[in-house]
C-alpha positions as CSV (number, residue, x, y, z in Angstrom):
1,M,0.0,0.0,0.0
2,S,2.8,2.4,0.8
3,D,4.4,1.7,-2.7
4,E,1.1,2.6,-4.3
5,N,0.9,5.8,-2.3
6,G,4.5,6.7,-3.1
7,S,4.2,6.1,-6.8
8,A,0.9,8.0,-7.0
9,Q,2.4,10.9,-5.0
10,A,5.6,10.9,-7.2
11,R,3.5,10.9,-10.4
12,F,1.3,13.7,-9.0
13,Q,4.4,15.8,-8.2
14,T,5.9,15.2,-11.7
15,H,2.6,16.1,-13.3
16,A,2.3,19.3,-11.2
17,I,5.8,20.4,-12.3
18,V,4.9,19.8,-15.9
19,E,1.7,21.7,-15.3
20,V,3.5,24.8,-14.1
21,V,5.9,24.7,-17.1
22,L,3.0,24.3,-19.5
23,L,1.2,27.3,-17.9
24,L,4.3,29.4,-18.2
25,V,4.6,28.5,-21.9
26,L,0.9,29.4,-22.4
27,L,1.4,32.7,-20.7
28,A,4.4,33.4,-22.9
29,Y,2.3,32.5,-26.0
30,M,-0.5,34.8,-24.8
31,G,2.1,37.6,-24.3
32,L,3.3,37.1,-27.9
33,A,-0.3,36.9,-29.2
34,Q,-1.3,40.3,-27.8
35,S,0.0,42.1,-30.9
36,R,-1.6,39.6,-33.4
37,M,-5.2,39.2,-34.6
38,V,-6.8,35.8,-34.3
39,G,-6.5,33.9,-37.5
40,D,-4.1,36.4,-39.1
41,D,-1.3,33.9,-39.0
42,F,-2.8,30.4,-39.3
43,A,0.2,28.5,-38.0
44,F,0.4,30.8,-35.0
45,T,-3.3,30.3,-34.3
46,V,-3.0,26.5,-34.6
47,V,0.0,26.4,-32.2
48,G,-2.1,28.4,-29.7
49,A,-5.1,26.1,-30.0
50,A,-3.0,23.0,-29.7
51,L,-1.2,24.5,-26.7
52,M,-4.5,25.4,-25.0
53,A,-5.8,21.8,-25.6
54,L,-2.7,20.3,-24.2
55,V,-2.8,22.5,-21.1
56,T,-6.5,21.5,-20.6
57,Y,-5.8,17.8,-21.0
58,W,-2.8,18.0,-18.7
59,T,-4.7,19.9,-16.0
60,L,-7.4,17.3,-16.0
61,S,-4.8,14.5,-15.8
62,T,-3.1,16.3,-12.9
63,L,-6.4,16.8,-11.1
64,R,-7.1,13.0,-11.5
65,D,-3.7,12.2,-10.0
66,G,-4.3,14.5,-7.1
67,L,-7.7,12.9,-6.4
68,E,-6.0,9.5,-6.6
69,V,-3.4,10.6,-3.9
70,I,-6.3,11.9,-1.7
71,A,-8.3,8.7,-2.2
72,I,-5.3,6.5,-1.2
73,R,-4.6,8.7,1.9
74,V,-8.3,8.5,3.0
75,D,-8.4,4.7,2.4
76,R,-5.2,4.3,4.4
77,S,-6.5,6.4,7.3
78,K,-9.6,4.3,7.6
79,H,-7.5,1.2,8.3
């Protein structure tokens, strides 16, 4: 049980670090995008849309990992 908790916690920490990096990249993209019109440069718009989709997916994955860590802790505290 402790191995399961440790691996879930390690995975959550790794996902949280990647989450922060992705959010920083998205903020940098938004900073660059301020001077551009949406759809003006198709490639730039596609990169932005893909980046936003990736951040959304990764955020949901990180939340799932966090809930898994909480569930393991609650289950362990009941025993």
